[in-house]
C-alpha positions in Angstrom: 162.9 144.2 112.3 159.2 144.9 110.7 156.5 141.8 110.9 155.0 139.8 108.1 151.7 138.3 108.5 150.3 135.9 106.3 146.8 135.0 106.1 146.4 131.8 104.1 143.0 130.9 102.8 140.5 129.3 100.3 138.1 131.2 98.3 134.9 132.5 99.9 136.5 131.8 103.3 135.6 135.5 104.8 139.6 136.0 104.5 138.8 139.6 102.8 136.8 141.0 105.8 139.5 140.0 107.8 142.0 141.6 105.7 139.8 144.8 105.6 140.3 144.9 109.2 144.1 145.0 108.9 144.0 147.9 106.3 141.9 149.8 108.6 144.3 149.4 111.5 147.0 151.3 109.3 150.1 149.6 111.0 150.5 147.2 108.3 151.0 147.4 104.2 148.2 145.0 103.3 148.9 143.1 100.0 145.6 141.0 98.5 146.4 138.0 97.1 149.7 139.0 95.6 150.3 135.2 94.7 147.4 135.2 92.2 149.5 137.3 89.9 151.3 134.0 88.9 148.6 131.7 88.8 146.3 134.1 86.5 146.7 136.4 83.8 144.4 138.6 81.5 143.3 135.5 79.4 142.4 133.4 82.3 139.0 132.3 82.5 138.5 133.4 86.0 136.5 136.2 86.6 138.7 139.0 86.9 139.1 143.0 86.8 142.3 144.9 86.5 144.9 142.0 86.5 147.3 144.4 84.4 148.1 146.3 87.7 151.7 146.5 88.0 152.4 143.6 90.5 154.9 140.9 89.7 154.0 137.8 87.7 156.6 135.2 89.2 156.9 133.4 92.8 160.2 134.8 93.3 159.3 138.5 92.1 156.3 138.6 94.4 158.2 137.1 97.2 161.0 140.0 96.7 158.0 142.5 97.0 156.8 141.4 100.1 160.3 141.3 101.5 161.3 144.7 100.3 158.1 146.5 101.6 159.2 144.6 104.9 162.3 146.7 105.3 160.4 149.8 105.6 156.9 148.3 107.1 155.0 145.7 108.7 153.8 143.5 106.1 150.1 141.7 105.7 149.2 139.5 102.9 146.3 137.5 102.1 146.5 134.5 99.8 145.3 131.2 98.5 147.4 128.0 98.9 146.7 126.9 95.8 147.7 129.9 93.9 151.8 128.4 94.7 151.3 125.1 96.5 154.3 123.9 94.9 156.4 127.0 95.3 155.6 127.2 99.0 156.0 123.5 99.9 159.6 124.2 98.2 160.2 127.2 100.2 160.7 126.6 104.1 162.6 129.9 104.6 159.8 131.9 103.3 157.2 130.1 105.6 159.4 130.6 108.6 160.2 134.3 108.2 156.4 135.1 109.2 153.6 134.6 111.1 151.3 131.9 109.5 147.5 132.2 110.1 144.7 130.2 108.5 141.3 130.7 107.9 138.6 128.3 107.1 135.0 128.2 106.4 132.6 125.1 105.9 133.1 124.1 102.4 129.2 123.5 101.6 128.8 127.1 101.8 132.3 128.3 100.4 131.5 125.7 97.5 128.1 127.5 96.5 129.3 131.3 96.9 132.5 130.4 94.8 130.2 128.5 92.1 128.0 131.7 92.2 131.2 133.9 90.9 132.6 131.0 88.8 130.8 128.1 87.3 133.6 126.5 85.6 136.0 126.6 88.9 138.5 123.5 89.0 138.3 121.0 91.7 141.7 122.5 93.1 140.4 125.9 93.4 137.8 125.0 96.3 141.1 125.6 98.2 140.7 123.1 101.5 143.4 120.5 100.4 146.0 123.2 99.4 145.5 125.2 102.5 145.6 121.9 104.8 149.0 121.1 103.0 150.3 124.1 103.8 149.0 123.7 107.4 150.8 120.8 108.0 154.1 122.1 106.4 153.8 125.0 108.8 153.6 122.4 111.7 156.2 120.6 110.6 158.7 123.1 110.4 157.9 125.4 113.4 157.0 121.9 115.7 153.5 124.0 116.8 150.0 124.2 115.5 149.5 127.1 113.6 146.5 129.5 114.3 143.4 129.0 112.4 140.3 131.1 112.4 136.9 129.8 111.3 135.4 132.3 108.8 132.1 131.5 110.4 133.0 132.2 113.7 134.4 135.9 112.4 131.1 136.6 111.0 129.1 135.5 114.0 131.5 137.1 116.9 133.9 139.4 114.9 135.3 141.5 118.5 135.8 138.1 120.3 137.4 136.4 117.4 139.6 139.2 116.4 140.4 139.7 119.7 141.7 136.4 120.3 143.7 136.7 117.1 145.4 140.0 118.2 146.5 138.1 121.5 147.9 135.4 119.6 149.8 137.8 117.2 150.7 139.8 120.1 149.2 142.9 118.7 147.3 145.6 120.3 143.3 144.9 119.7 142.2 148.2 118.1 138.0 148.1 118.0 138.0 151.1 115.7 139.3 148.8 113.1 136.2 146.6 113.0 134.0 149.5 111.3 135.0 151.6 108.1 133.3 153.5 105.4 131.8 151.7 102.0 134.1 151.3 99.3 136.5 149.4 97.7 140.2 149.6 98.8 143.0 149.8 96.1 144.3 146.4 96.7 141.1 145.1 95.8 140.6 146.5 92.1 142.2 143.4 90.5 139.3 141.3 92.0 136.7 143.8 92.8 133.8 141.8 91.2 134.5 139.0 93.7 134.3 141.6 96.6 131.0 143.2 96.1 129.7 142.4 99.3 132.8 143.1 101.4 133.1 146.5 99.2 129.7 147.7 100.3 129.9 146.4 104.0 130.9 148.9 106.8 131.6 146.0 109.3 131.8 142.5 109.8 128.1 141.2 109.9 126.5 137.2 109.7 124.8 136.7 106.8 120.9 137.1 107.0 120.2 134.2 104.9 120.2 130.4 105.7 122.2 127.7 103.9 120.1 125.5 101.6 122.0 122.1 101.4 119.6 121.2 98.3 121.4 123.4 96.1 124.7 121.4 97.1 122.8 117.8 97.4 121.1 117.7 94.3 124.1 118.9 92.0 126.7 115.5 91.8 129.1 117.8 90.5 129.2 120.3 93.5 128.8 117.0 96.0 132.1 115.5 94.4 133.8 118.6 95.2 132.5 119.0 98.7 133.3 115.5 99.4 136.8 115.9 98.3 137.6 119.0 100.8 135.2 118.1 103.8 137.8 116.0 105.4 140.7 118.8 105.1 138.1 121.1 106.6 137.2 118.9 109.5 140.8 118.3 110.4 141.7 122.0 110.7 138.6 122.8 112.3 139.7 120.8 115.2 142.5 123.3 115.8 140.5 126.5 115.6 141.6 129.0 118.3 144.0 126.5 119.5 147.1 128.4 118.1 149.9 129.4 120.0 152.3 132.3 119.8 
C-alpha cells in the first residue's frame, strides 16, 4: 500500500520549507494545509489569496481526498492541528493510518512572525497547544513518542536534520531535494502571501537577523500569548529527534 505522512505544525514553524523538500522529492503527492479549507473561507479575516481553489470544505471530504489520492500515490500533507482539533481527537483511525511527524519552533519567534502577517490572530491560532494535544493523542494511540522536528534545527542544519527524519521514516535521503528553483508551487497559491520568503528561496537557510525580544516583552498582548504556549513548546522540544519508527 502507498504511504501517507502527516506533518503537523503550528503557524510560522518552518513547516512550509520542509514541505518544499517533499515537493522536490517527487515521490509524494503533496497537499498544503488541506484542512485549512474547513476552517476558513473567502470571508475570513485571516489574510489569504485563492481559497476558492476547488479543495473540499469539510473534514470528511478532505480526509476522503487524501485517502483516494493514496490509492494511486504516496501522500504527504502538512497542516495545523488547530484547523481541525476536535475532529482529529475524535478520529483515531485517521491518525493511526499515517506516519505522524510534528514540527515546532520557539514560540517567541513564531508569534512575532505570525503577528507581522496577521495582527488580529486569535490565541488558538498560535497553535502550540493544539499541536501538543494531537502529539499526546498519537502517543496514546501508538504507545510510542512521535517524531518531533525543531524548525530552528532545520534552518541551522538542514542536511543533518532531514537525514535523521528520512531514517526515521525509512525513506531514501535525496540530497538533491534540498535545493530548487525559486518560485511558487501550485500547492501554495491559496496562501501565497504567507510564503513569500519560502517562494523566493532556493534552499533552506538560517535567518540572517537575530531575535529582538523587546518586540515581545514590550507587548502585554503578545506576552500573554507567549506565556500560554511556551509550556507546550517546552514539553514537545524535550522529544526532538527522539522519535522512533
